[in-house]
C-alpha positions as CSV (number, residue, x, y, z in Angstrom):
1,M,95.7,107.5,93.1
2,S,94.3,109.5,95.5
3,I,94.9,113.6,95.7
4,A,97.3,112.6,99.4
5,T,98.6,109.2,97.7
6,T,99.9,111.6,94.8
7,E,100.9,114.2,96.7
8,Q,103.0,111.3,99.0
9,F,104.5,109.7,95.4
10,T,105.5,113.4,94.4
11,V,107.0,113.3,98.4
12,L,108.1,110.1,98.2
13,V,109.7,110.5,94.2
14,S,112.1,113.9,96.1
15,L,113.2,111.8,98.7
16,I,114.2,109.3,96.3
17,K,116.5,111.8,94.4
18,E,117.8,113.2,97.9
19,V,119.2,109.9,98.5
20,K,120.5,109.1,95.1
21,P,121.3,112.0,93.4
22,G,122.3,110.1,90.4
23,L,118.5,110.0,88.9
24,G,118.0,113.5,89.0
25,D,116.3,112.9,85.1
26,T,114.9,109.8,85.7
27,T,111.9,109.0,86.0
28,I,110.6,107.0,88.4
29,K,107.8,105.2,88.3
30,I,105.1,103.9,91.5
31,E,106.1,100.5,90.1
32,D,110.0,100.4,89.8
33,S,112.3,98.4,92.0
34,L,114.7,100.9,94.6
35,V,117.1,98.4,93.7
36,E,116.7,96.7,90.9
37,H,115.4,99.2,88.6
38,L,116.8,102.6,90.5
39,G,119.7,101.6,92.2
40,L,119.7,102.4,95.7
41,D,121.8,99.6,98.1
42,S,121.7,99.4,101.9
43,L,122.6,102.3,102.7
44,D,120.7,104.6,100.6
45,I,117.1,102.2,101.7
46,L,118.5,102.9,105.1
47,Q,118.5,106.4,104.8
48,L,115.9,107.2,102.4
49,S,113.5,105.1,105.5
50,R,114.8,107.8,107.4
51,K,113.2,110.6,105.3
52,V,110.4,108.6,104.7
53,N,109.6,108.6,108.5
54,R,110.0,112.0,109.0
55,R,108.2,114.0,105.8
56,I,105.4,111.0,105.0
57,G,104.1,108.7,108.1
58,A,105.6,106.2,110.4
59,F,107.4,103.7,108.4
60,D,108.5,99.8,109.5
61,I,111.8,99.3,107.5
62,D,111.9,95.6,109.5
63,Q,108.5,94.5,108.3
64,W,108.4,96.8,104.7
65,S,112.0,94.6,104.2
66,S,110.6,91.3,104.3
67,G,108.2,92.1,100.9
68,E,108.5,93.6,97.6
69,R,111.0,96.7,98.1
70,T,109.1,98.8,94.9
71,V,108.6,102.9,95.6
72,R,104.6,101.3,95.7
73,S,105.4,98.9,98.7
74,I,106.2,102.5,100.2
75,L,103.3,104.3,100.2
76,D,101.2,100.7,101.0
77,A,103.7,100.3,104.3
78,V,103.2,104.0,105.6
79,N,99.2,104.0,104.5
80,S,98.1,100.6,105.7
81,P,97.1,101.1,109.6
82,E,98.3,99.4,112.2
83,P,98.7,96.3,112.7
84,V,96.8,94.7,115.5
85,S,99.1,93.3,118.3
86,E,97.2,90.3,120.8
87,P,96.9,90.9,123.9
88,A,99.5,89.1,126.3
89,S,98.7,85.9,127.7
90,T,98.6,85.4,131.3
């Protein structure tokens, strides 16, 4: 991980623990599944997405939800370039 990504990971871990306080002493790894390993439900994930948007960067939960739902996938989504929209046909 780059320095920026490491800092983002640290912030993301703190946000996950804000959303799910029961994880306070849990070591969260970048490959952890939010649902299977960390026990977040859909409301937790929605709250987390809002916090990620405010603290880390633009995060499109709709696009993200269609793929793998891991800690790494959030960082990848935040750091991926914006999709290029195709020009409208006339």
